[in-house]
C-alpha angles and dihedrals in degrees: 000000000000138000087265092066088058095042089056089059100053129082098232133014133169123189110234099177142339106319093353129110139170117214144172108266111247090203096069139020095278116186096178124030110275098156117094119196123188128180112208127217092257093053100259116136120221121199130188128175109204091201090066107262113144120242089247091055090052093048098046092045088064096038100257133120137215090276090065089074094061127069124256116264091257094052114116127157119210110250115242111239112228115238092213127057136188090251091058091056094047090052091046093052094044094050091045090050090050094046091054094047095253116148119234121224119239090256091050090050090051094049089046091053091046092048093050090048091052093052100269115162136176110274104186092250099124095044090048090052093048091049093050091046092054 
């Protein structure tokens, strides 16, 4: 199941961010939204009633069980590729060190060579940090 299955069973809900909602709690007579629902990147659903209702109370009041908080077996989210990689930082730091006249240790030279071989490239991180620090 997904957060949407729970949201369809509550009287009021408002999205407050990506995968996050506040709702009226179906487990008690809620006049202002005290139930928070969050759907995580791996498809799990987190629920929290700030008035003190347990998660099980909330679920049973809308006819659901604990298993409703976990994704169906076929659920798989696509993994977000990171734009930056460790190799990019190694290349950036090594090139910055070389440009400022600093000597790299043998271990740093080897790490730099491996990072270049694995597709590492300068990413602007070091120069950005230096600009912000100045």
